[in-house]
C-alpha positions in Angstrom: -25.0 142.9 -102.0 -22.2 144.7 -100.3 -20.7 144.3 -96.8 -20.2 148.7 -95.7 -46.3 184.6 -80.5 -46.5 185.2 -84.3 -42.8 184.7 -84.5 -43.1 181.7 -82.1 -45.8 180.3 -84.2 -43.8 180.7 -87.4 -40.9 178.9 -85.5 -42.9 175.9 -84.6 -44.3 175.9 -88.1 -40.9 175.8 -89.8 -39.7 173.3 -87.2 -42.6 170.9 -88.4 -41.7 171.5 -91.9 -38.1 170.6 -91.4 -39.0 167.6 -89.3 -41.2 166.5 -92.1 -38.6 167.0 -94.7 -36.0 165.3 -92.7 -38.4 162.4 -92.4 -39.3 162.2 -96.2 -35.8 162.9 -97.3 -34.3 159.9 -95.5 -36.4 157.4 -97.2 -36.3 159.6 -100.7 -32.4 159.5 -100.5 -32.6 155.8 -100.0 -34.6 155.1 -102.9 -32.8 157.5 -105.1 -29.6 155.6 -104.4 -31.4 152.2 -104.8 -29.5 151.0 -101.8 -30.2 150.8 -98.1 -27.3 150.3 -95.5 -28.3 148.2 -92.7 -26.1 147.4 -89.6 -25.9 143.9 -88.8 -23.9 141.8 -86.2 -20.9 139.8 -87.2 -20.0 138.0 -83.7 -23.5 137.3 -82.7 -24.4 133.5 -84.1 -26.9 132.6 -85.0 -28.1 136.2 -85.5 -25.2 137.2 -87.4 -21.5 135.7 -87.9 -18.9 135.3 -90.5 -18.7 131.8 -92.3 -15.7 130.0 -93.8 -16.1 132.0 -97.2 -15.8 135.2 -95.0 -19.4 136.0 -95.7 -22.1 137.4 -93.2 -24.6 134.9 -92.3 -27.5 134.4 -89.9 -31.0 135.5 -88.9 -30.3 139.2 -89.0 -28.6 139.2 -92.2 -31.5 137.0 -93.7 -33.9 139.6 -92.4 -31.9 142.4 -93.6 -32.0 141.1 -97.2 -35.6 140.2 -97.1 -36.5 143.8 -95.9 -34.3 145.1 -99.0 -36.2 142.9 -101.4 -39.4 143.8 -100.1 -38.6 147.5 -100.4 -37.3 147.0 -103.9 -33.8 148.0 -102.9 -30.2 146.6 -102.8 -28.6 146.1 -99.4 -25.4 147.1 -98.2 -24.6 145.2 -94.9 -22.6 147.2 -92.5 -20.8 145.2 -89.5 -21.8 146.5 -86.3 -21.0 145.8 -82.6 -23.4 145.9 -79.4 -21.3 149.0 -78.4 -21.6 150.9 -81.5 -24.9 149.9 -83.4 -26.9 152.8 -82.2 -24.1 155.4 -82.8 -23.9 154.1 -86.4 -27.6 155.2 -87.0 -27.1 158.5 -85.1 -23.8 159.3 -87.3 -25.9 158.2 -90.4 -23.2 155.3 -91.1 -26.4 153.0 -91.4 -30.0 153.7 -92.3 -31.2 150.7 -90.3 -29.9 148.5 -87.7 -30.7 144.9 -87.6 -28.7 143.4 -84.9 -30.7 141.9 -81.9 -32.0 145.3 -80.8 -34.4 145.2 -77.9 -36.6 148.0 -76.8 -36.2 149.8 -73.7 -37.6 153.2 -72.5 -33.8 154.6 -72.6 -33.4 153.6 -76.1 -36.8 154.8 -77.4 -35.5 158.4 -76.2 -33.0 158.2 -78.9 -34.1 156.0 -81.7 -37.2 154.5 -83.0 -38.1 150.9 -83.7 -40.0 148.6 -86.1 -42.4 146.0 -85.3 -40.9 142.9 -83.8 -39.4 140.6 -86.3 -37.8 137.8 -84.0 -38.1 136.4 -80.5 -35.1 137.0 -78.1 -34.9 136.0 -74.3 -32.4 137.5 -72.1 -31.2 135.3 -69.4 -28.4 134.8 -66.8 -26.4 131.7 -67.3 -23.1 130.3 -65.5 -21.3 127.5 -64.2 -23.4 124.7 -62.4 -21.6 125.2 -59.0 -22.7 128.7 -58.8 -26.2 129.1 -57.2 -28.3 131.9 -58.8 -32.1 131.6 -59.1 -32.9 135.3 -59.5 -31.6 138.9 -59.4 -31.2 138.9 -55.7 -28.8 136.1 -55.7 -26.2 138.1 -57.8 -25.3 139.9 -54.6 -21.6 139.8 -54.0 -21.1 138.1 -57.5 -19.6 139.1 -60.6 -21.5 138.8 -64.0 -20.1 139.4 -67.4 -22.0 141.3 -70.4 -21.3 142.8 -73.6 -21.3 146.4 -73.3 -24.3 148.4 -74.4 -26.7 145.4 -74.7 -30.2 144.9 -73.3 -28.7 142.6 -70.8 -26.2 145.2 -69.7 -29.3 147.8 -69.2 -31.4 145.1 -67.4 -28.8 143.9 -64.9 -27.7 147.4 -64.1 -31.5 148.0 -63.1 -32.1 144.7 -61.4 -28.8 143.4 -59.7 -28.1 144.5 -56.2 -25.5 147.2 -55.7 -22.9 144.7 -54.5 -22.9 143.0 -57.8 -19.9 143.5 -60.1 -20.9 144.0 -63.6 -17.9 143.6 -66.0 -18.5 144.9 -69.2 -16.8 143.5 -72.5 -16.7 145.3 -75.9 -18.4 142.6 -77.8 -19.7 139.1 -77.6 -16.4 137.3 -78.7 -14.8 139.0 -75.7 -17.4 137.9 -73.4 -17.4 134.4 -74.7 -13.6 134.5 -74.3 -13.8 135.7 -70.7 -16.2 132.9 -69.6 -14.0 130.2 -71.5 -11.0 131.3 -69.8 -12.8 131.3 -66.4 -12.3 135.2 -66.1 -16.3 135.2 -65.3 -18.4 132.4 -64.1 -21.6 134.0 -64.8 -22.8 135.9 -68.0 -25.9 137.8 -68.9 -26.8 137.3 -72.5 -29.3 136.1 -75.1 -30.1 132.1 -74.8 -28.8 131.4 -78.2 -25.5 132.9 -77.5 -25.2 131.0 -74.4 -25.8 127.8 -76.2 -23.3 128.6 -78.7 -21.0 129.4 -75.8 -21.3 125.8 -74.5 -19.9 124.5 -77.7 -16.8 126.4 -76.8 -16.6 125.2 -73.4 -17.9 121.5 -73.5 -16.4 120.7 -70.0 -17.8 123.7 -68.3 -21.1 124.3 -70.4 -23.3 127.5 -69.0 -26.3 126.5 -67.2 -29.5 128.6 -67.3 -30.0 130.3 -64.0 -33.1 132.5 -64.7 -34.7 134.3 -67.5 -34.3 138.2 -67.2 -37.1 138.7 -69.5 -38.9 137.3 -72.6 -38.2 140.1 -75.4 -38.0 140.4 -79.1 -35.7 141.6 -81.6 -36.7 145.0 -83.7 -35.3 147.1 -86.4 -33.6 150.3 -85.1 -34.0 153.6 -87.1 -33.5 157.4 -86.3 -36.0 159.4 -84.8 -38.4 161.4 -87.1 -38.2 159.2 -90.2 -42.0 158.2 -90.3 -41.9 157.5 -93.9 -38.9 155.0 -93.6 -40.5 153.1 -90.6 -43.8 152.8 -92.4 -41.9 151.0 -95.3 -39.9 149.1 -93.0 -43.0 147.9 -91.1 -44.7 147.2 -94.5 -41.9 145.0 -95.6 -42.0 142.8 -92.4 -45.9 142.7 -92.5 -45.7 141.3 -96.0 -43.1 138.9 -94.8 -45.1 137.8 -91.7 -48.1 137.4 -93.9 -46.4 135.0 -96.6 -44.6 133.2 -93.9 -41.0 134.0 -95.2 -40.2 135.6 -91.8 -41.3 132.5 -89.9 -39.2 130.4 -91.9 -36.3 132.5 -91.1 -36.8 132.3 -87.6 -37.3 128.5 -87.6 -34.2 128.2 -89.9 -31.9 129.9 -87.2 -33.6 129.4 -84.0 -35.2 126.0 -84.1 -38.5 127.5 -82.8 -41.4 129.1 -84.6 -42.2 132.7 -84.4 -44.6 133.2 -81.4 -48.2 133.7 -82.7 -48.7 137.1 -80.8 -45.5 138.4 -82.7 -46.6 136.9 -86.0 -49.8 138.8 -86.0 -48.6 142.0 -84.8 -48.1 144.4 -87.7 -47.2 147.6 -85.8 
C-alpha cells in the first residue's frame, strides 16, 4: 500500500465510440497497472486521519483498502482535502475519491457516484449560549464550514441572506477557528463535531439542528461505467459479507442502516 445529417450521424457515432473507449480504458489502465489510486482524507477523523506512526487510518481508509482487495488490486492512498478532492479526480491525480463525499445535484453534473458505503449526518453545532433550532435562526449569525463540503453547499442554499458563512480551507482550520473562538457555530458532520468537543472540553459544541441525513459515496469521473460497475460490485460483496458493516461499527459505533446495507446500486 502506498500513500500518492450523414456527417452529423457519423460525428455522434464517433463520440459514442470515444466515450465508450474512455470508459473502458480507465478501468483497463488501472487493471494493467495493478494499482488503484484512491483519494482519502487525512484531517477528518474518524473517516481519515494520521496516527502516531504517520500512517493514514479511519473508515474511509479501511473502505479504500477493502474496495482495492475486492477488485484484486493494490491501493495507493492519495491524501486529499475537502476543497481539492473533486479536482483530484478531474485532473486524474486519483482514480477514485473516498472522502466523505455526499451526493448533490451540483456535484452529479461533474462527477459520478457509487452506491452508499456509510451513513453521514450533516448538522449545525455551536456553543450552548447561542440559540439556534433551524436554518431561519441563523439570520444575522456567523457559521463556519470547511470550504467545498456538503455543509458549505447546504448552508449556502438554506441559510438566510443575512447569515455570514466563513469558509475555511480544511477541517483542521475549521476546528481551530471554533476552539479559538473565531466562530461559535459550525456546519459539519456529526462525528467531526464530537471530535471537536475533545479539543474544546470547556466549550463543547451542542447539536443545534440536523441539516439532513445523508450517506457517503465513492466519487469517480463521469463516463466510467466499467469502473463504476466494478466499484459497486466490490461494495455489494462487502455488504453481503458483513465486512462493510464491521468497518462502519468500528469507526462510528453504529451499525450501517438497514436500507443502506441492502441497496446495491
